[in-house]
VOTI-571200 format. One record per residue: residue in three letters; x, y, z of N, C-alpha, C in turn. Coordinates in pm, whole numbers. Atoms other than C-alpha are relative to their C-alpha. Example, Ala and Ser with C-alpha at 12.3 -4.5 7.8 and 13.67 -1.06 7.14 Angstrom:
! residues 2
     r     n.xx     n.yy     n.zz    ca.xx    ca.yy    ca.zz     c.xx     c.yy     c.zz
   ALA       89     -119        0     1230     -450      780       90      120        0
   SER      -82     -119       -6     1367     -106      714      -77      109       73
This chain:
! residues 159
     r     n.xx     n.yy     n.zz    ca.xx    ca.yy    ca.zz     c.xx     c.yy     c.zz
   UNK     -131       -3      -62    -1643      120    -1473      -14       64      137
   UNK       13      -52     -136    -1604      177    -1099       71      134       14
   UNK      -60     -131      -28    -1510      513     -950      151       -9       14
   UNK     -144       13      -20    -1165      384     -850       74      -14     -132
   UNK      -66       16      129    -1079      275    -1204       -2      129      -79
   UNK        9     -126       71    -1202      602    -1351      104       98       53
   UNK      -95      -95      -57     -992      809    -1110      144      -36      -34
   UNK     -137       39       28     -676      606    -1161       33       11     -148
   UNK      -26       -6      144     -711      595    -1539        6      143      -51
   UNK        9     -135       53     -797      960    -1592       95       99       65
   UNK      -76      -99      -74     -579     1129    -1333      142      -48       27
   UNK     -137       42      -26     -200     1101    -1342       40       26      145
   UNK      -26      -29     -140     -191     1256     -996     -133       29       67
   UNK      124      -27      -71     -480     1236     -754       18      127       84
   UNK       -3     -125      -76     -559     1570     -594      -63      -27      136
   UNK       44       25     -136     -630     1597     -222     -151      -16       12
   UNK      145        8      -12    -1003     1645     -275      -58     -124      -67
   UNK       49      120       68    -1031     1326     -483        4     -118       96
   UNK       11      116      -89    -1156     1043     -267      -58     -116      -81
   UNK       49      121       63    -1206      690     -390      -74      -79      107
   UNK       82       73      -96    -1486      503     -215       49     -143       11
   UNK      -42      138      -26    -1371      177      -55      -90      -64      105
   UNK       91       48     -103    -1680       97      147      -27     -150       -9
   UNK       15      146       11    -1687     -260       14      135      -62      -33
   UNK     -124       71       34    -1416     -521      -20       16      -11     -150
   UNK       -5        7      146    -1504     -548     -388       67      126      -57
   UNK      -61     -125       46    -1410     -180     -438      149        3       35
   UNK     -141        7      -40    -1086     -237     -246       77      -93      -93
   UNK      -63       96       91    -1005     -539     -463       18       62     -140
   UNK      -10      -64      132    -1078     -343     -784      109      107       -1
   UNK     -103     -103       -7     -859      -54     -673      139      -64        0
   UNK     -129       69       -3     -572     -294     -593       39      -51     -138
   UNK      -27       50      134     -603     -449     -939       40      110      -96
   UNK      -35     -114       84     -589     -110    -1107      134       59       43
   UNK     -121      -59      -58     -314       15     -875      125      -78      -40
   UNK     -120       81       31      -79     -277     -949       53       29     -139
   UNK      -44      -33      135      -69     -169    -1314       78      131       -5
   UNK      -63     -132       -4       64      173    -1208      132        1       78
   UNK     -121        3      -82      351       61     -981       99     -101      -55
   UNK     -106       89       47      682     -112    -1042      109       -6      107
   UNK     -110        5      -95      992     -217     -851       71      135        8
   UNK      -60     -131      -26     1160       86     -696      -99       95       65
   UNK      103      -85      -60      830      230     -575      -10      -22      151
   UNK       34        3     -141      757      313     -214     -145       40       13
   UNK      140      -32      -22      396      310     -103      -21       10      151
   UNK       28      -25     -141      310      465      233     -151       -1       18
   UNK      143       13      -27      -32      376      377      -31       56      138
   UNK       38      -68     -123     -183      603      640     -146      -32       32
   UNK      139       17      -40     -503      556      839      -12      -73      132
   UNK       26       61     -130     -658      436     1160        2     -154       -9
   UNK        8      145       -8     -657       74     1274     -135      -44      -56
   UNK      122       58       53     -912     -129     1079      -62       70     -119
   UNK       59      -78      109     -966      123      799       19      -65     -138
   UNK      -13       73      126     -848     -116      524      139       -3      -62
   UNK     -136       -2       56     -472      -71      476       48     -142      -32
   UNK      -48      136       20     -384     -438      520      -87      -76      -99
   UNK       89       64       97     -689     -551      322       41       40     -141
   UNK      -47      -48      130     -574     -335       30      131      -70      -38
   UNK     -130       64       26     -220     -477       60      -19     -147      -34
   UNK       25      142       29     -354     -835       68      -48      -18     -144
   UNK       48       10      138     -547     -780     -255      111       34     -100
   UNK     -108      -41       90     -248     -606     -415      102     -114      -18
   UNK      -99      108        7        0     -884     -330      -59     -124      -66
   UNK       62      118       61     -243    -1164     -419      -22       18     -150
   UNK       17      -23      144     -315    -1002     -756      133       -3      -74
   UNK     -134       16       60       59     -974     -828       32     -149      -13
   UNK      -25      144        4       83    -1346     -742      -80      -66     -113
   UNK       83       55      108     -209    -1433     -975       55       36     -136
   UNK      -52      -50      127      -68    -1221    -1257      127      -75      -41
   UNK     -126       69       26      266    -1403    -1226      -11     -152       17
   UNK       28      143       -9      103    -1749    -1194       71      -66      118
   UNK      -59       51     -122      229    -1797     -839     -109      -46       95
   UNK       95       43     -103       64    -1968     -545      -46      122       80
   UNK       56     -109      -80     -167    -1730     -360       31      -31      146
   UNK      -38       20     -140      -34    -1686       -7      -86       85       92
   UNK       68      -81     -100     -186    -1555      311       82      129       19
   UNK      -65     -129      -23     -106    -1186      358      -57       57      129
   UNK       40      -54     -130     -115    -1062      715       83      124       31
   UNK      -75     -117      -42       -2     -746      885      123      -43       79
   UNK     -121       35      -74      359     -770     1005       19       85      126
   UNK       -5      -86     -118      277     -580     1325      106      -45       99
   UNK      -93       47     -102      491     -801     1547      140      -27      -54
   UNK     -134       26       54      776     -900     1315       49      114      -90
   UNK      -33     -123       73      778     -559     1131        9      -15     -151
   UNK      -18       16      144      838     -710      784      -47     -138      -46
   UNK       32      123       75      681     -972      556       52       21     -141
   UNK      -56       -8      135      851    -1046      224      -73      -99      -91
   UNK       68       82       99      686    -1184      -90       83        4     -128
   UNK      -76        7      124      891    -1302     -389      -98      -13     -116
   UNK       86       -1      119      718    -1223     -720       93      -12     -120
   UNK      -94       27      109      941    -1385     -983      128       81       16
   UNK     -130      -71       -3     1223    -1132    -1050        1      123       91
   UNK       -3     -109      -97     1123     -879     -784      -69      -47      127
   UNK       68       37     -124      998     -884     -428      -80      119       52
   UNK       80     -101      -68      745     -696     -222       33       -9      148
   UNK      -23       -9     -143      845     -585      126     -117       74       63
   UNK      115      -58      -70      549     -516      355       40       26      145
   UNK      -39      -42     -135      644     -320      667     -121       53       76
   UNK       97      -61      -90      427     -226      963       80       64      113
   UNK      -84      -72      -95      592       43     1176      -77       46      124
   UNK       87      -42     -110      310       76     1432       70       -3      135
   UNK      -64       17     -132      524      -46     1725      127       81       18
   UNK     -125      -74      -13      830      169     1649      -23      133       69
   UNK       13     -123      -79      890      462     1880       99      109      -41
   UNK     -100     -101       37     1196      635     1731       51      -25     -141
   UNK      -56       13      135     1356      703     1395      125      -87        1
   UNK     -119       86      -10     1667      518     1518      -36     -146      -30
   UNK       42      139       23     1470      191     1504      -16      -30     -149
   UNK       17       18      144     1409      244     1131      133      -37      -66
   UNK     -132       27       60     1783      236     1055       33     -148       -1
   UNK      -28      143      -10     1801     -129     1163      -79      -83     -100
   UNK       87       74       92     1534     -228      909       49       -3     -144
   UNK      -48      -12      139     1729     -136      591     -116       27      -96
   UNK      122      -32       74     1402        6      465       27       59     -137
   UNK      -28      -69      125     1562      213      189      120      -56      -75
   UNK     -116       60       64     1848      -17       91      -41      -83     -122
   UNK       15       83      120     1871     -177     -256     -146      -25      -37
   UNK      142       13       28     1514     -109     -358      -35       -6     -148
   UNK       32       -3      143     1547     -122     -737      -73     -126      -47
   UNK       73      122       33     1408     -479     -742     -108      -30      103
   UNK       95       17     -110     1159     -420     -461     -110      105       -6
   UNK      111      -92      -28      818     -266     -415      -12        2      152
   UNK        1      -13     -145      810     -135      -59     -132       61       46
   UNK      128      -43      -57      476     -107      123       21       26      148
   UNK      -23      -36     -140      479       72      459     -129       49       65
   UNK      111      -46      -82      191       88      703       56       77      119
   UNK      -41      -85     -111      218      354      974      135       67      -25
   UNK     -129      -61       35      498      551      801       26      136       66
   UNK      -12     -133      -58      449      865     1014      135       24       68
   UNK     -128      -12      -70      777      799     1196      115       31      -96
   UNK     -105      -23      100      977      833      871        9      150      -28
   UNK      -19     -145       17     1120     1186      850       31       39     -144
   UNK      -39      -32      138     1280     1185      504      -72      -95      -95
   UNK       76       82       94     1048     1066      232       86      -39     -120
   UNK      -80       47      114     1202      856      -47      -55       52     -132
   UNK       47      -27      136     1184      924     -419      -93     -114      -39
   UNK       94      102       49      925      726     -615     -104      -38      105
   UNK       94       23     -109      677      767     -329     -144       23      -46
   UNK      144      -13       16      304      710     -354      -59      -12      140
   UNK       60        2     -133       98      790      -46     -151      -25      -13
   UNK      142       31       -5     -244      643       30      -51       36      138
   UNK       58      -48     -125     -456      811      296     -140      -60       14
   UNK      126       69      -23     -734      579      417      -75       71      113
   UNK       81      -67     -101    -1022      733      612     -136      -66       13
   UNK      138       38      -21    -1350      634      768      -89      117      -39
   UNK      101     -104       24    -1663      823      666      -65       34      133
   UNK       75      -37     -121    -1930      926      913      -16     -118       95
   UNK        6      119      -83    -1943      569     1039      113      -94      -44
   UNK     -107       93       34    -1709      270     1026      -36      -90     -117
   UNK       40       79      116    -1902      120      733       46       64     -130
   UNK      -46      -69      121    -1794      384      482      147       35       15
   UNK     -145      -25        0    -1431      423      389       38       59     -134
   UNK      -50      -56      126    -1233      610      130      151        9        8
   UNK     -145      -18        7     -876      663       16       28      117      -92
   UNK      -55     -104       86     -690      959     -128      138      -47      -41
   UNK     -130       43       51     -387      890     -345       80      122      -42
   UNK      -87     -111       34      -96     1129     -374      130      -57      -58
   UNK     -128       38       58      201     1085     -607       -9      -99     -113
   UNK       15       98      107       57      844     -863       -3       69     -134
């Protein structure tokens, strides 16, 4: 069993010192598959980390695995950097994927209805640093590079 599966299965809450290695796409895919079993509509997932560290790759695997699990067509999952939001319907719930990289003020968040009617929605937010008040049901993923750009890891808080 991979390190990511062991950590998610054994630890109800990841502690700050617990890092899950994501140096390969296979490890990222495995983590997404394990992670989807732990989340449900109403959850907010904030993804932190530098450009290129793997946030969108993780989200792509997560959404595609939800689609596979629900026998839906696998769609392309891209970062919504320019349009701010991509929506994915997964049978009786939807996944909202936000990218707040271009936002400069908290006022701009109000126009997005980010926290409205979320009981049938899983909300994924890249670059959430601009959000001042954190929602309930929040899981935070902190992606980091290692000593080089080939090694990567994630810390999970709130799971």
